FISE-649709 format. One record per residue (C-alpha): residue in three letters; residue number from 0; x, y, z. Coordinates in Angstrom, 2 decimals, always signed. Example, Ala and Ser with C-alpha at 12.3 -4.5 7.8 and 13.67 -1.06 7.14 Angstrom:
# FISE-649709
{pt ALA,0,{+12.30,-4.50,+7.80}}
{pt SER,1,{+13.67,-1.06,+7.14}}
# end
This chain:
# FISE-649709
{pt MET,0,{+127.18,-209.22,+48.35}}
{pt PHE,1,{+130.42,-210.98,+47.49}}
{pt ILE,2,{+131.99,-214.41,+47.34}}
{pt ILE,3,{+134.01,-215.38,+50.41}}
{pt LEU,4,{+137.09,-217.20,+49.21}}
{pt ASN,5,{+139.11,-219.70,+51.18}}
{pt ILE,6,{+142.15,-217.45,+51.23}}
{pt VAL,7,{+143.54,-214.55,+53.22}}
{pt ILE,8,{+143.00,-211.24,+51.47}}
{pt SER,9,{+145.24,-208.57,+52.93}}
{pt LEU,10,{+145.62,-204.98,+51.83}}
{pt SER,11,{+146.88,-201.89,+53.59}}
{pt PHE,12,{+144.64,-198.98,+54.45}}
{pt LEU,13,{+141.29,-198.03,+52.97}}
{pt SER,14,{+140.86,-195.40,+50.31}}
{pt GLY,15,{+137.90,-193.07,+49.92}}
{pt CYS,16,{+134.39,-194.20,+48.99}}
{pt SER,17,{+134.67,-192.69,+45.53}}
{pt SER,18,{+138.08,-194.17,+44.86}}
{pt THR,19,{+138.74,-197.24,+42.76}}
{pt LYS,20,{+138.48,-200.38,+44.88}}
{pt THR,21,{+140.17,-203.73,+44.59}}
{pt ASN,22,{+137.89,-206.37,+43.13}}
{pt SER,23,{+138.26,-208.90,+45.90}}
{pt ALA,24,{+135.40,-211.18,+44.93}}
{pt THR,25,{+132.81,-212.03,+42.36}}
{pt SER,26,{+129.25,-210.87,+43.04}}
{pt LYS,27,{+126.89,-213.64,+44.06}}
{pt SER,28,{+123.52,-212.96,+42.54}}
{pt SER,29,{+121.95,-212.90,+39.17}}
{pt THR,30,{+124.63,-210.44,+38.16}}
{pt SER,31,{+127.71,-210.96,+36.06}}
{pt SER,32,{+129.73,-208.05,+37.38}}
{pt THR,33,{+132.01,-208.08,+40.40}}
{pt GLN,34,{+131.35,-206.38,+43.70}}
{pt ASN,35,{+134.02,-203.88,+44.65}}
{pt THR,36,{+135.29,-204.21,+48.21}}
{pt THR,37,{+138.33,-203.07,+50.08}}
{pt SER,38,{+139.85,-205.44,+52.64}}
{pt THR,39,{+142.70,-205.52,+55.10}}
{pt GLN,40,{+143.99,-208.32,+57.30}}
{pt SER,41,{+145.60,-207.31,+60.59}}
{pt ASN,42,{+147.82,-209.33,+62.88}}
{pt VAL,43,{+147.24,-208.19,+66.44}}
{pt THR,44,{+150.21,-208.42,+68.77}}
{pt ASN,45,{+149.93,-209.28,+72.43}}
{pt ASN,46,{+149.99,-205.62,+73.36}}
{pt GLY,47,{+146.93,-204.98,+71.20}}
{pt VAL,48,{+148.59,-203.07,+68.38}}
{pt SER,49,{+148.63,-204.00,+64.72}}
{pt ASN,50,{+149.70,-203.03,+61.21}}
{pt ALA,51,{+153.28,-202.80,+60.07}}
{pt ASN,52,{+155.09,-199.71,+61.38}}
{pt SER,53,{+152.34,-198.82,+63.88}}
{pt LYS,54,{+153.35,-197.70,+67.36}}
{pt ALA,55,{+152.84,-199.91,+70.39}}
{pt ASN,56,{+151.94,-198.66,+73.87}}
{pt THR,57,{+155.60,-198.49,+74.76}}
{pt GLY,58,{+156.34,-196.31,+71.77}}
{pt THR,59,{+158.16,-199.06,+69.96}}
{pt VAL,60,{+157.26,-200.45,+66.58}}
{pt SER,61,{+155.24,-203.64,+66.92}}
{pt LYS,62,{+156.69,-206.63,+65.16}}
{pt VAL,63,{+154.16,-208.05,+62.77}}
{pt ALA,64,{+154.44,-210.09,+59.62}}
{pt PRO,65,{+154.68,-207.92,+56.50}}
{pt VAL,66,{+151.30,-207.26,+54.95}}
{pt LYS,67,{+151.11,-208.48,+51.40}}
{pt ASN,68,{+148.48,-208.53,+48.70}}
{pt VAL,69,{+147.09,-211.93,+47.84}}
{pt ALA,70,{+145.12,-212.40,+44.65}}
{pt PRO,71,{+141.88,-214.37,+44.89}}
{pt SER,72,{+142.09,-217.99,+43.83}}
{pt ASN,73,{+140.71,-218.91,+40.42}}
{pt VAL,74,{+136.94,-218.83,+40.38}}
{pt PRO,75,{+134.94,-219.47,+37.20}}
{pt PRO,76,{+133.81,-216.09,+35.85}}
{pt VAL,77,{+130.10,-215.47,+35.82}}
{pt ASN,78,{+128.72,-216.09,+32.36}}
{pt PRO,79,{+127.49,-212.67,+31.17}}
{pt ASN,80,{+124.83,-214.45,+29.13}}
{pt ALA,81,{+123.46,-216.26,+32.18}}
{pt SER,82,{+120.88,-214.53,+34.29}}
{pt GLY,83,{+119.55,-215.25,+37.74}}
{pt ALA,84,{+116.17,-213.78,+36.90}}
{pt LYS,85,{+113.92,-213.60,+33.90}}
{pt SER,86,{+111.57,-210.71,+33.30}}
{pt ALA,87,{+108.12,-212.23,+33.40}}
{pt VAL,88,{+106.90,-209.89,+30.70}}
{pt ASN,89,{+109.68,-211.01,+28.37}}
{pt SER,90,{+110.00,-214.68,+29.28}}
{pt ILE,91,{+106.32,-215.53,+29.68}}
{pt THR,92,{+104.71,-215.27,+26.30}}
{pt ALA,93,{+101.13,-214.17,+25.84}}
{pt SER,94,{+99.27,-215.13,+22.70}}
{pt PRO,95,{+95.64,-214.99,+21.55}}
{pt SER,96,{+93.82,-218.28,+21.81}}
{pt THR,97,{+91.89,-219.72,+18.89}}
{pt ALA,98,{+90.16,-222.31,+21.07}}
{pt LYS,99,{+86.53,-221.88,+21.98}}
{pt PRO,100,{+86.36,-220.43,+25.52}}
{pt ASN,101,{+85.55,-222.88,+28.27}}
{pt LYS,102,{+82.48,-222.24,+30.36}}
{pt ILE,103,{+84.18,-220.50,+33.26}}
{pt PRO,104,{+82.25,-218.22,+35.63}}
{pt ALA,105,{+83.53,-214.71,+35.04}}
{pt VAL,106,{+84.98,-212.82,+38.00}}
{pt LEU,107,{+84.11,-209.18,+38.53}}
{pt VAL,108,{+87.19,-207.18,+39.53}}
{pt SER,109,{+87.02,-203.59,+40.72}}
{pt ASP,110,{+90.54,-202.80,+41.90}}
{pt GLU,111,{+94.10,-204.14,+41.93}}
{pt THR,112,{+93.57,-206.22,+45.06}}
{pt SER,113,{+90.53,-208.07,+43.73}}
{pt PHE,114,{+92.24,-208.52,+40.36}}
{pt LYS,115,{+95.40,-209.94,+41.93}}
{pt ASN,116,{+93.40,-212.26,+44.18}}
{pt ALA,117,{+91.41,-213.58,+41.23}}
{pt VAL,118,{+94.55,-214.31,+39.22}}
{pt VAL,119,{+96.47,-215.90,+42.12}}
{pt ILE,120,{+93.58,-218.10,+43.29}}
{pt ASN,121,{+93.09,-219.63,+39.86}}
{pt LEU,122,{+96.77,-219.67,+38.94}}
{pt SER,123,{+97.80,-221.46,+42.14}}
{pt GLY,124,{+95.05,-224.01,+41.66}}
{pt GLY,125,{+96.03,-224.78,+38.08}}
{pt LYS,126,{+92.74,-223.40,+36.81}}
{pt ASP,127,{+91.88,-221.16,+33.89}}
{pt LEU,128,{+90.35,-217.77,+34.58}}
{pt ALA,129,{+87.60,-215.56,+33.20}}
{pt ILE,130,{+87.46,-211.85,+34.07}}
{pt ASN,131,{+84.82,-209.26,+33.30}}
{pt LEU,132,{+86.57,-206.36,+31.58}}
{pt ASN,133,{+86.05,-202.73,+32.52}}
{pt GLU,134,{+87.68,-199.31,+32.00}}
{pt LYS,135,{+90.83,-200.37,+33.87}}
{pt TYR,136,{+91.13,-203.94,+32.63}}
{pt THR,137,{+90.61,-203.88,+28.90}}
{pt LYS,138,{+91.14,-206.27,+26.01}}
{pt ASP,139,{+94.29,-204.34,+25.13}}
{pt ASN,140,{+96.03,-204.60,+28.52}}
{pt ILE,141,{+94.56,-207.68,+30.19}}
{pt ALA,142,{+97.38,-210.04,+29.16}}
{pt GLU,143,{+100.10,-207.69,+30.36}}
{pt LYS,144,{+98.34,-207.10,+33.69}}
{pt VAL,145,{+97.91,-210.84,+34.26}}
{pt MET,146,{+101.59,-211.41,+33.56}}
{pt LYS,147,{+102.47,-208.65,+36.03}}
{pt VAL,148,{+100.57,-210.49,+38.76}}
{pt VAL,149,{+102.33,-213.74,+37.83}}
{pt GLU,150,{+105.65,-211.93,+38.14}}
{pt THR,151,{+105.05,-210.18,+41.47}}
{pt SER,152,{+103.19,-212.97,+43.30}}
{pt GLY,153,{+105.83,-215.68,+43.01}}
{pt TYR,154,{+104.74,-217.90,+40.12}}
{pt ALA,155,{+106.85,-216.64,+37.24}}
{pt GLY,156,{+109.24,-219.56,+37.56}}
{pt TYR,157,{+106.43,-222.07,+36.95}}
{pt VAL,158,{+104.59,-220.43,+34.06}}
{pt SER,159,{+105.81,-220.67,+30.47}}
{pt GLY,160,{+103.05,-218.56,+28.97}}
{pt ILE,161,{+99.41,-217.64,+28.83}}
{pt GLN,162,{+96.83,-217.72,+26.12}}
{pt TYR,163,{+93.82,-215.46,+26.15}}
{pt SER,164,{+90.67,-214.63,+24.24}}
{pt VAL,165,{+88.01,-211.95,+24.64}}
{pt VAL,166,{+84.36,-212.75,+24.02}}
{pt ASN,167,{+81.47,-210.45,+24.92}}
{pt ASN,168,{+83.67,-208.27,+27.13}}
{pt VAL,169,{+84.96,-211.26,+29.09}}
{pt ALA,170,{+88.66,-212.17,+29.03}}
{pt TYR,171,{+89.46,-215.89,+29.20}}
{pt ILE,172,{+92.95,-216.63,+30.51}}
{pt TYR,173,{+94.61,-220.03,+30.05}}
{pt PHE,174,{+97.80,-220.61,+32.03}}
{pt GLN,175,{+100.53,-222.80,+30.56}}
{pt TYR,176,{+102.78,-224.46,+33.14}}
{pt LYS,177,{+106.30,-225.78,+32.68}}
{pt GLY,178,{+106.03,-229.55,+32.80}}
{pt GLY,179,{+102.24,-229.35,+32.75}}
{pt SER,180,{+99.66,-228.34,+35.33}}
{pt ALA,181,{+99.82,-231.68,+37.19}}
{pt ASN,182,{+103.57,-231.26,+37.71}}
{pt PHE,183,{+103.03,-227.69,+38.85}}
{pt LEU,184,{+100.32,-228.67,+41.35}}
{pt THR,185,{+102.54,-231.39,+42.82}}
{pt LYS,186,{+105.42,-228.96,+43.31}}
{pt SER,187,{+103.12,-226.21,+44.54}}
{pt ALA,188,{+101.65,-228.52,+47.17}}
{pt ALA,189,{+105.15,-229.45,+48.33}}
{pt VAL,190,{+106.10,-225.77,+48.59}}
{pt ASP,191,{+102.93,-224.91,+50.51}}
{pt ALA,192,{+103.59,-227.72,+53.00}}
{pt SER,193,{+107.19,-226.59,+53.41}}
{pt VAL,194,{+106.14,-222.97,+53.89}}
{pt SER,195,{+103.63,-223.92,+56.58}}
{pt SER,196,{+106.24,-226.03,+58.36}}
{pt ILE,197,{+108.93,-223.35,+58.21}}
{pt VAL,198,{+106.67,-220.56,+59.42}}
{pt SER,199,{+105.35,-222.68,+62.29}}
{pt LYS,200,{+108.93,-223.32,+63.45}}
{pt VAL,201,{+110.50,-219.94,+62.77}}
{pt VAL,202,{+107.68,-217.54,+63.63}}
{pt THR,203,{+106.63,-217.46,+67.27}}
{pt VAL,204,{+103.79,-215.81,+69.16}}
{pt GLY,205,{+104.44,-212.16,+69.93}}
{pt MET,206,{+106.78,-211.51,+67.04}}
{pt THR,207,{+106.46,-208.17,+65.29}}
{pt ASP,208,{+106.38,-208.01,+61.51}}
{pt TYR,209,{+110.04,-206.99,+61.64}}
{pt ASP,210,{+110.90,-210.01,+63.78}}
{pt LYS,211,{+109.04,-212.33,+61.41}}
{pt GLU,212,{+110.72,-210.86,+58.35}}
{pt LEU,213,{+114.19,-211.10,+59.90}}
{pt ALA,214,{+113.68,-214.69,+61.06}}
{pt LEU,215,{+112.43,-215.78,+57.62}}
{pt HIS,216,{+115.17,-213.87,+55.81}}
{pt ASP,217,{+117.81,-215.56,+57.95}}
{pt TYR,218,{+116.19,-218.96,+57.41}}
{pt VAL,219,{+116.32,-218.56,+53.62}}
{pt VAL,220,{+119.91,-217.30,+53.61}}
{pt ASN,221,{+121.03,-220.14,+55.90}}
{pt ASN,222,{+119.16,-222.92,+54.12}}
{pt VAL,223,{+119.34,-222.04,+50.42}}
{pt ASP,224,{+122.48,-222.30,+48.30}}
{pt TYR,225,{+122.86,-220.09,+45.28}}
{pt ASP,226,{+122.97,-222.13,+42.05}}
{pt TYR,227,{+126.31,-220.68,+41.09}}
{pt ALA,228,{+127.57,-223.79,+39.30}}
{pt ASN,229,{+124.72,-223.71,+36.81}}
{pt LEU,230,{+124.85,-219.93,+36.53}}
{pt VAL,231,{+128.42,-219.91,+35.24}}
{pt LYS,232,{+127.63,-222.71,+32.80}}
{pt ASN,233,{+124.38,-221.07,+31.65}}
{pt THR,234,{+122.51,-224.27,+32.53}}
{pt ILE,235,{+120.16,-223.06,+35.24}}
{pt PRO,236,{+117.29,-225.58,+35.56}}
{pt ASP,237,{+113.70,-224.38,+35.76}}
{pt ASP,238,{+113.39,-225.35,+39.42}}
{pt SER,239,{+116.12,-222.91,+40.42}}
{pt TYR,240,{+113.85,-220.07,+39.35}}
{pt THR,241,{+111.16,-221.16,+41.81}}
{pt ALA,242,{+110.30,-221.44,+45.48}}
{pt TYR,243,{+110.37,-225.20,+44.91}}
{pt GLY,244,{+114.06,-225.03,+44.06}}
{pt ALA,245,{+114.78,-222.82,+47.07}}
{pt LEU,246,{+112.69,-224.56,+49.74}}
{pt ILE,247,{+112.56,-228.19,+48.57}}
{pt LYS,248,{+115.88,-228.63,+46.74}}
{pt GLY,249,{+117.73,-225.97,+48.69}}
{pt VAL,250,{+119.24,-224.51,+45.50}}
{pt ALA,251,{+118.05,-221.44,+43.61}}
{pt VAL,252,{+118.94,-218.23,+41.85}}
{pt CYS,253,{+117.51,-214.84,+42.75}}
{pt GLU,254,{+114.04,-215.54,+41.35}}
{pt GLY,255,{+113.79,-218.62,+43.56}}
{pt TYR,256,{+114.97,-216.66,+46.60}}
{pt ALA,257,{+112.42,-213.92,+45.94}}
{pt GLU,258,{+109.56,-216.38,+45.36}}
{pt ALA,259,{+110.44,-218.29,+48.54}}
{pt MET,260,{+110.62,-215.08,+50.57}}
{pt ASN,261,{+107.29,-213.94,+49.16}}
{pt LYS,262,{+105.62,-217.25,+50.04}}
{pt LEU,263,{+107.02,-217.28,+53.57}}
{pt LEU,264,{+106.27,-213.64,+54.30}}
{pt THR,265,{+102.74,-213.92,+52.97}}
{pt LYS,266,{+102.12,-217.00,+55.13}}
{pt ALA,267,{+103.40,-215.06,+58.14}}
{pt ALA,268,{+100.97,-212.20,+57.33}}
{pt VAL,269,{+103.73,-209.79,+56.28}}
{pt LEU,270,{+102.79,-207.76,+53.23}}
{pt SER,271,{+105.23,-208.58,+50.44}}
{pt THR,272,{+105.61,-208.35,+46.70}}
{pt ILE,273,{+108.34,-209.26,+44.21}}
{pt ILE,274,{+110.26,-206.62,+42.30}}
{pt ASN,275,{+111.57,-207.47,+38.87}}
{pt GLY,276,{+114.51,-205.24,+38.00}}
{pt PHE,277,{+118.29,-205.30,+37.69}}
{pt GLY,278,{+121.18,-205.86,+40.08}}
{pt ASN,279,{+124.48,-204.44,+38.85}}
{pt GLY,280,{+122.92,-204.17,+35.41}}
{pt VAL,281,{+121.73,-207.78,+35.06}}
{pt ALA,282,{+118.17,-209.10,+35.46}}
{pt HIS,283,{+117.41,-209.64,+39.13}}
{pt GLU,284,{+114.51,-210.11,+41.55}}
{pt TRP,285,{+114.05,-209.23,+45.19}}
{pt ASN,286,{+111.22,-208.36,+47.60}}
{pt GLN,287,{+109.50,-205.25,+48.82}}
{pt VAL,288,{+107.73,-205.33,+52.18}}
{pt ASN,289,{+105.30,-203.10,+54.02}}
{pt ILE,290,{+105.96,-203.17,+57.77}}
{pt GLN,291,{+105.58,-200.73,+60.64}}
{pt GLY,292,{+103.97,-198.21,+58.33}}
{pt GLY,293,{+106.92,-198.11,+55.94}}
{pt ILE,294,{+107.93,-199.60,+52.59}}
{pt TYR,295,{+111.30,-201.37,+52.39}}
{pt HIS,296,{+113.38,-203.49,+50.01}}
{pt VAL,297,{+114.86,-206.80,+51.17}}
{pt ASP,298,{+117.22,-208.75,+48.92}}
{pt ALA,299,{+117.91,-212.20,+50.37}}
{pt THR,300,{+120.07,-213.16,+47.39}}
{pt PHE,301,{+122.47,-210.27,+47.86}}
{pt ASP,302,{+122.57,-211.07,+51.60}}
{pt ASP,303,{+123.71,-214.64,+50.90}}
{pt PRO,304,{+127.38,-214.57,+49.86}}
{pt ILE,305,{+128.84,-217.57,+48.06}}
{pt SER,306,{+131.30,-219.18,+50.44}}
{pt THR,307,{+133.70,-221.99,+49.72}}
{pt THR,308,{+134.22,-222.69,+53.41}}
{pt THR,309,{+131.22,-221.88,+55.56}}
{pt LYS,310,{+127.74,-220.41,+55.60}}
{pt VAL,311,{+127.78,-216.63,+55.74}}
{pt ILE,312,{+124.85,-214.35,+56.40}}
{pt THR,313,{+124.73,-210.59,+55.99}}
{pt HIS,314,{+122.02,-207.96,+56.38}}
{pt ASN,315,{+123.38,-205.28,+54.07}}
{pt TYR,316,{+120.19,-205.41,+51.99}}
{pt PHE,317,{+117.67,-205.94,+54.77}}
{pt ASN,318,{+115.00,-203.22,+54.77}}
{pt VAL,319,{+116.76,-200.57,+52.73}}
{pt ASN,320,{+114.98,-197.73,+50.99}}
{pt ASP,321,{+115.06,-196.59,+47.37}}
{pt ALA,322,{+118.05,-194.28,+47.85}}
{pt GLN,323,{+120.15,-197.00,+49.48}}
{pt LEU,324,{+119.21,-199.77,+47.06}}
{pt SER,325,{+119.57,-197.68,+43.91}}
{pt LYS,326,{+123.37,-197.72,+44.28}}
{pt ASP,327,{+123.46,-201.13,+42.60}}
{pt HIS,328,{+119.81,-201.96,+41.80}}
{pt THR,329,{+117.48,-200.44,+39.22}}
{pt TRP,330,{+113.77,-201.01,+38.64}}
{pt ASP,331,{+110.77,-199.30,+37.12}}
{pt ASN,332,{+109.86,-196.97,+39.96}}
{pt ALA,333,{+106.44,-196.28,+38.51}}
{pt ASP,334,{+105.46,-199.94,+39.03}}
{pt TYR,335,{+106.14,-200.07,+42.77}}
{pt PRO,336,{+105.51,-197.95,+45.89}}
{pt VAL,337,{+108.14,-195.38,+46.80}}
{pt SER,338,{+110.39,-196.38,+49.69}}
{pt THR,339,{+111.87,-193.65,+51.90}}
{pt ALA,340,{+111.58,-195.21,+55.38}}
{pt ILE,341,{+114.61,-196.01,+57.53}}
{pt ALA,342,{+113.17,-196.97,+60.95}}
{pt ALA,343,{+113.06,-200.72,+60.22}}
{pt ASN,344,{+116.46,-200.88,+58.53}}
{pt TYR,345,{+118.54,-203.66,+60.11}}
{pt PHE,346,{+121.39,-201.33,+61.10}}
{pt ILE,347,{+119.04,-198.73,+62.60}}
{pt VAL,348,{+117.09,-201.29,+64.62}}
{pt ASN,349,{+120.26,-202.93,+65.94}}
{pt ASN,350,{+122.09,-199.68,+66.64}}
{pt LEU,351,{+124.80,-200.49,+64.10}}
{pt SER,352,{+124.69,-197.25,+62.14}}
{pt ALA,353,{+127.63,-194.89,+62.65}}
{pt SER,354,{+127.56,-191.23,+61.69}}
{pt ASN,355,{+130.70,-190.12,+63.53}}
{pt LYS,356,{+133.96,-191.39,+65.00}}
{pt SER,357,{+132.63,-191.69,+68.56}}
{pt LYS,358,{+129.63,-193.76,+67.50}}
{pt TYR,359,{+131.84,-195.97,+65.36}}
{pt TYR,360,{+134.18,-196.58,+68.31}}
{pt ASP,361,{+131.30,-197.41,+70.67}}
{pt ILE,362,{+129.76,-199.90,+68.26}}
{pt ILE,363,{+133.04,-201.76,+67.84}}
{pt LYS,364,{+133.63,-201.78,+71.60}}
{pt ASN,365,{+130.15,-203.12,+72.40}}
{pt GLN,366,{+130.33,-205.75,+69.68}}
{pt ILE,367,{+133.72,-206.98,+70.92}}
{pt ILE,368,{+132.46,-207.09,+74.51}}
{pt ASN,369,{+129.59,-209.27,+73.27}}
{pt LYS,370,{+132.15,-211.41,+71.42}}
{pt ASN,371,{+130.40,-211.07,+68.08}}
{pt PRO,372,{+132.66,-212.73,+65.49}}
{pt ILE,373,{+131.36,-210.52,+62.68}}
{pt ILE,374,{+130.88,-206.80,+63.30}}
{pt ASP,375,{+128.86,-205.05,+60.60}}
{pt ILE,376,{+128.51,-201.26,+60.69}}
{pt ARG,377,{+126.71,-199.05,+58.19}}
{pt THR,378,{+127.88,-195.54,+57.45}}
{pt SER,379,{+125.96,-192.84,+55.61}}
{pt THR,380,{+129.07,-191.22,+54.12}}
{pt TYR,381,{+132.33,-193.13,+54.24}}
{pt ASP,382,{+135.40,-191.26,+55.47}}
{pt PRO,383,{+138.59,-193.40,+55.58}}
{pt ASN,384,{+140.06,-191.04,+58.17}}
{pt ILE,385,{+137.19,-191.76,+60.58}}
{pt TYR,386,{+136.14,-195.33,+59.89}}
{pt THR,387,{+139.50,-197.03,+60.14}}
{pt SER,388,{+140.64,-200.53,+60.93}}
{pt ALA,389,{+142.90,-199.02,+63.61}}
{pt THR,390,{+139.85,-198.26,+65.74}}
{pt VAL,391,{+139.77,-201.92,+66.72}}
{pt LEU,392,{+143.29,-201.54,+68.03}}
{pt ASN,393,{+142.36,-198.38,+69.91}}
{pt VAL,394,{+139.48,-200.18,+71.58}}
{pt LEU,395,{+141.80,-202.95,+72.73}}
{pt LYS,396,{+144.42,-200.46,+73.94}}
{pt ASP,397,{+141.91,-198.30,+75.81}}
{pt ASN,398,{+140.16,-201.25,+77.45}}
{pt PRO,399,{+142.70,-203.66,+78.97}}
{pt THR,400,{+139.90,-205.77,+80.48}}
{pt ILE,401,{+139.04,-206.87,+76.96}}
{pt ASP,402,{+141.61,-209.65,+77.03}}
{pt PHE,403,{+139.65,-212.33,+75.20}}
{pt VAL,404,{+140.57,-211.36,+71.64}}
{pt ASP,405,{+142.79,-213.95,+69.97}}
{pt THR,406,{+145.82,-211.79,+69.24}}
{pt THR,407,{+147.58,-214.52,+67.29}}
{pt LEU,408,{+144.97,-214.70,+64.54}}
{pt GLY,409,{+144.22,-211.00,+64.19}}
{pt TYR,410,{+141.16,-209.68,+62.40}}
{pt SER,411,{+140.02,-208.65,+58.95}}
{pt PHE,412,{+138.43,-205.40,+57.85}}
{pt SER,413,{+136.49,-204.65,+54.67}}
{pt TYR,414,{+134.22,-201.97,+53.27}}
{pt ASP,415,{+131.52,-202.43,+50.64}}
{pt PRO,416,{+130.81,-199.10,+48.87}}
{pt ALA,417,{+127.54,-200.35,+47.36}}
{pt SER,418,{+125.86,-201.05,+50.69}}
{pt CYS,419,{+128.10,-198.67,+52.69}}
{pt VAL,420,{+128.76,-201.43,+55.20}}
{pt ILE,421,{+132.02,-202.02,+57.05}}
{pt GLU,422,{+132.66,-205.62,+58.10}}
{pt ILE,423,{+135.16,-206.57,+60.77}}
{pt VAL,424,{+135.78,-210.27,+61.39}}
{pt MET,425,{+137.14,-210.92,+64.87}}
{pt ASN,426,{+138.75,-213.96,+66.47}}
{pt TYR,427,{+138.23,-214.72,+70.14}}
{pt LYS,428,{+139.94,-217.07,+72.57}}
# end
């Protein structure tokens, strides 16, 4: 994920995947580091050939404007002390309560599902909770396990802490809400109403879990703006960490994106949880889903580039597995299910994954025929001698009936080594 700047970035040819890349943009997320990308801007001549000193069909050198490097315009650097996510275990304090326990009926929990349900039901209703302890849920771990549920179920942005006490093998949990429980309930009700409305409009009868997830992911990316201004100033308001900020205010950081996605997916009956980890070394949150018999990661924040000109949506982090995500994300693997599936990856489903030169050529050709303005292609191993920007020119040269490309504006080409995705931006008549 990277910031799209209102400038023309033009470089020459791509270097290898392991080579040093030009930092063409600042990463949009909870991270403070930049995303390395390589870009090239090509001016296509009327005979369909580009790049300075490249040969035209006639064997002559095509006349194009010299390609020059343009530095990105000044963008405020991301404050390394500002974070788009807060670890629930570290930011939500847990302390023993000295108050006499209220008379709350104790809930008997036998497994993780019943425990999570008990916590979420009471937490979402602004109510305190009493749980019968057992071998798994003890006086020594109950507070930590409650906080883990708060973190993964989408309420970490609303809770400032918990207090607890243990009497006669019953744990009493008292939730403390930012702004008070009444404020939380008001915002929670607004979020629930918004979630119901969004799902009813976006999710239609007959959709698969993949279709639902994609539609909701695209809705969030298209309707939520990253709170970049407050991130760089280290003044992120509490709402930006919540689904309320994302869905009601339309502004959030990664925690808000993840909480909104979790709410929407759960409402649409898609199994989802929130992962608390790191993106490019800085605290970050995203979602993990269980669809079509496989476990996948989906990071709506990283798929929502900051743009100074227009809304941009990518799918580089839509249903990726552990191996793919671990290139720029880290998390405690022991806390979450292992993800090895690939069948529901966006690029696999949409036939946009290239493993050789022929496949790469065919994808570009089909995408141009369909007049897709943005062509995204994922590669497993990047080879600059195979996945070149010149392939676009070859497609145009080999297929003279493709005469609807705007040759005066040209196209841009970039490669993101973290997600292994090539992006080609085309212009059509």
